[in-house]
C-alpha positions in Angstrom: 178.1 203.9 20.6 177.8 205.4 24.0 177.9 203.1 26.9 174.2 202.7 28.7 174.3 203.8 32.2 172.4 201.9 34.7 169.8 203.3 36.3 170.0 204.6 39.9 168.5 202.1 42.6 168.8 204.6 45.2 167.8 208.0 43.6 168.3 211.0 46.2 164.6 212.7 46.7 164.7 216.2 44.9 165.3 219.3 47.3 163.2 221.8 47.1 164.4 224.6 48.3 161.3 226.8 48.7 160.2 223.8 51.4 163.9 224.7 52.9 163.1 228.0 53.2 159.5 227.6 54.6 161.0 224.9 57.5 163.8 227.5 58.1 161.5 230.5 58.6 159.1 228.5 61.0 162.2 227.2 62.7 163.4 230.8 63.3 159.5 232.0 64.5 159.4 229.2 67.0 162.5 230.0 68.7 162.1 233.5 68.7 158.4 233.0 70.3 160.3 230.8 73.0 162.7 233.7 73.5 160.2 236.4 73.8 157.9 234.6 76.3 161.1 234.0 78.6 162.2 237.8 78.5 159.0 239.6 78.0 156.0 236.8 79.2 152.8 237.0 77.3 151.5 240.5 77.3 155.2 241.7 75.5 155.2 239.0 73.0 153.3 240.0 70.0 153.6 238.5 66.5 155.3 241.9 65.1 157.9 241.2 68.0 158.2 238.1 67.6 158.6 238.4 63.5 160.8 241.3 64.0 162.8 239.1 66.2 163.2 236.4 63.8 163.9 238.7 61.1 160.7 238.1 59.1 157.8 240.1 58.1 154.8 240.1 59.9 152.9 238.3 57.2 155.3 236.1 56.8 154.8 234.7 60.2 150.8 234.9 59.9 151.2 232.3 56.8 153.2 230.1 59.2 150.8 230.8 62.1 147.5 232.3 61.2 146.5 233.4 65.1 148.6 234.4 68.0 147.4 231.8 69.5 148.5 229.3 67.1 151.8 230.7 67.4 152.3 230.4 70.8 151.0 226.7 71.1 153.2 225.7 68.7 156.2 227.3 70.1 155.2 225.3 73.6 154.9 222.1 71.8 158.6 223.1 70.5 159.7 223.6 74.1 157.9 220.5 75.1 159.9 218.4 72.6 163.3 220.3 72.8 162.8 219.2 76.7 162.1 215.6 76.3 165.1 215.4 74.2 167.0 216.9 76.6 165.6 214.2 79.0 166.8 211.5 76.8 170.2 212.6 76.9 170.6 212.7 80.7 172.8 209.9 81.9 171.1 206.8 82.9 174.2 205.7 84.9 174.2 207.8 87.6 171.0 209.1 89.1 172.4 212.0 90.9 173.6 213.4 87.8 170.0 212.5 86.3 168.2 213.8 89.0 170.6 217.6 88.7 169.7 217.4 85.2 166.1 217.2 85.6 166.0 220.1 87.9 167.9 222.0 85.3 165.4 221.6 82.7 162.7 223.1 85.0 164.9 226.3 86.0 166.2 227.2 82.3 164.4 229.4 79.7 162.4 226.7 78.2 160.4 225.8 81.3 160.2 229.8 81.7 158.7 230.4 78.3 156.3 227.6 78.8 155.4 229.1 82.4 154.6 232.5 80.8 152.3 230.4 79.0 150.3 229.0 81.4 149.7 231.9 83.2 148.5 233.6 80.3 146.2 230.4 79.5 144.7 231.0 83.1 143.1 234.4 81.8 142.7 233.7 77.8 139.8 231.4 76.8 141.1 230.6 73.4 144.3 229.1 75.3 143.3 227.7 78.1 142.2 224.3 76.4 144.6 223.9 74.3 147.3 224.7 76.9 146.0 222.5 79.6 145.8 219.5 77.0 149.4 220.1 76.1 150.4 220.5 79.4 148.7 216.8 80.3 150.6 215.2 77.4 153.7 216.9 78.4 153.2 215.9 82.1 152.8 212.2 81.2 155.7 212.0 78.5 158.3 213.7 80.6 157.2 211.3 83.5 158.0 208.1 81.2 161.1 209.4 80.3 162.3 210.1 83.8 161.2 206.8 84.7 163.7 205.3 82.0 166.4 207.6 82.7 166.2 207.1 86.7 165.8 203.0 86.1 162.9 203.5 88.1 160.4 200.3 88.8 157.1 201.3 88.8 155.6 198.0 89.8 157.0 198.4 93.4 155.2 200.7 95.9 155.8 204.3 95.8 158.4 204.6 93.3 155.9 206.4 90.7 154.7 208.7 93.4 158.6 209.2 94.0 159.3 210.0 90.4 156.7 212.5 90.4 157.3 213.7 93.5 160.9 214.8 91.7 159.2 216.2 88.9 156.8 218.3 90.9 159.9 219.6 93.2 161.6 220.6 89.7 158.5 222.7 89.2 158.3 224.2 92.1 162.6 225.0 92.1 161.6 226.6 88.5 158.9 228.6 89.8 161.2 230.0 93.0 164.0 230.7 90.2 162.0 233.5 88.3 162.1 235.9 91.6 165.5 235.0 92.8 168.8 232.7 91.5 169.5 231.4 94.6 171.8 228.2 92.9 173.7 227.3 96.2 170.4 226.6 97.7 169.1 224.7 94.9 172.3 222.9 95.1 171.9 221.6 98.3 168.3 220.9 97.8 169.3 218.6 94.6 171.7 217.0 96.6 169.5 216.1 99.2 166.9 215.2 96.5 169.3 212.7 95.1 170.1 211.0 97.8 166.4 210.2 98.8 165.2 209.4 95.0 168.6 207.0 95.0 167.5 205.4 98.4 163.7 205.0 96.9 164.5 203.2 94.0 167.1 200.9 95.2 165.6 200.0 98.1 
């Protein structure tokens, strides 16, 4: 008589290859949308262009994102999550490195992609409200994470404004980088800001 086997108390969930492929396709579309926005701007980033870059059909792209606005709003949400993860990964024991890391996030391709969508939203009624709501949420989340990374005590006068000033400065450098990448000048500015932030948060 064959021995009875005990039931598996921790059965592994069944994998669904179709769902896996669907998630992979969605991920490729989001990454392609971000790259297209960063390189070509809103005008040059159609669903067809994104689909081609992602290696999928236009029909497959529209299955995941029925409209262009759906696709690029989701892409900026993806950018926001990537940026939040990168912020959380910054060193919390070295404020100068943390300040430099924050600025890097606002001068890279993720910020460039988001910026193109913001510009488009200023002129596209279908995008404006969605992007404005998303940016407000992203701004609050970025501020909260920056406070944690910098070890800032916002109960002290002026500390909240110092952190927000740092984020505003980083955004301004990101805008300047669109025209000229003056890395040497940016490094000097960031170094000075890092000293000012450390003094304000330590004093």
